[in-house]
Each structure stands twice: as structure tokens, then as C-alpha cells.
C-alpha positions in Angstrom: 9.4 -12.1 8.2 9.4 -9.0 10.4 8.0 -8.4 13.8 4.4 -9.5 14.3 1.8 -7.4 16.0 -1.6 -8.5 17.3 -4.4 -6.0 16.7 -8.1 -5.8 17.5 -10.9 -3.7 16.0 -14.7 -3.7 16.1 -16.3 -4.7 12.8 -20.1 -5.2 12.3 -20.9 -8.9 11.8 -22.7 -8.2 8.5 -19.6 -6.6 7.1 -17.5 -9.6 8.2 -19.9 -12.0 6.4 -19.8 -9.8 3.3 -16.0 -9.8 3.5 -16.0 -13.6 3.7 -18.2 -13.9 0.7 -16.1 -11.4 -1.4 -12.8 -13.2 -0.5 -14.2 -16.7 -0.8 -12.7 -17.6 2.5 -14.5 -19.7 5.2 -13.0 -18.1 8.3 -12.8 -14.6 9.6 -9.0 -14.8 10.0 -8.5 -15.9 6.4 -10.9 -13.3 5.0 -9.2 -10.5 7.0 -5.8 -11.7 6.0 -6.8 -11.7 2.3 -8.3 -8.2 2.6 -5.3 -6.7 4.3 -2.9 -8.3 1.8 -5.0 -7.0 -1.1 -5.1 -3.5 0.5 -1.4 -3.4 0.8 -0.5 -4.6 -2.6 -3.3 -3.4 -4.9 -2.4 -0.4 -7.0 -6.0 0.9 -6.8 -6.0 1.0 -3.0 -4.1 4.3 -3.1 -7.0 5.8 -5.0 -9.5 4.6 -2.4 -7.3 5.9 0.4 -7.3 9.4 -1.1 -11.1 9.6 -0.9 -11.3 8.7 2.8 -12.3 11.5 5.1 -9.6 12.4 7.7 -10.5 13.1 11.3 -8.4 14.3 14.2 -7.2 10.9 15.3 -6.6 9.5 11.8 -8.7 8.1 9.0 -12.2 6.7 9.3 -12.7 3.1 8.2 -14.7 2.7 5.0 -17.7 1.2 6.7 -17.9 4.1 9.1 -17.8 6.6 6.2 -20.7 4.7 4.6 -22.7 4.7 7.8 -22.0 8.4 8.5 -23.1 9.3 4.9 -26.4 7.4 5.1 -27.3 8.7 8.6 -26.0 12.2 7.9 -28.5 12.7 5.0 -31.5 11.8 7.2 
């Protein structure tokens, strides 16, 4: 195994609960691990990545894109 890196991010609690339901995992750590693994190895993930809006500092997470679309239309 390569070098390990500890990272942190803010994710709304409702999105975390939804992720736990979708992955079938009982802990946040397991659910996030499953999601990251799926994102890295799923051939369809590249198609999703192409549709993500780019900003000056990088790409916007999917949940932020959804929020900005719903609030931008109001």
C-alpha cells in the first residue's frame, strides 16, 4: 500500500445518511470508503466527472452543484 493521507471535508448530515443507506454500511467511515473506492474504479465515474462544473479552485462537489442549481433557479 502507498502513502496514506488524512483528509477532511464538510458534508451535510443528510447526505451522509443517504450515502450510508446507498452503500449499506453502518458507519460513516465505511460508507465514505466504499464511495471513494467506487468512484475510483467505476467506469461510469468518468462520465459523471465530465458533467461537473469547474470553478477557479477546482471542481465543485456533486452535492454543491445540486444545491447551486436549485437555489439558482429561484
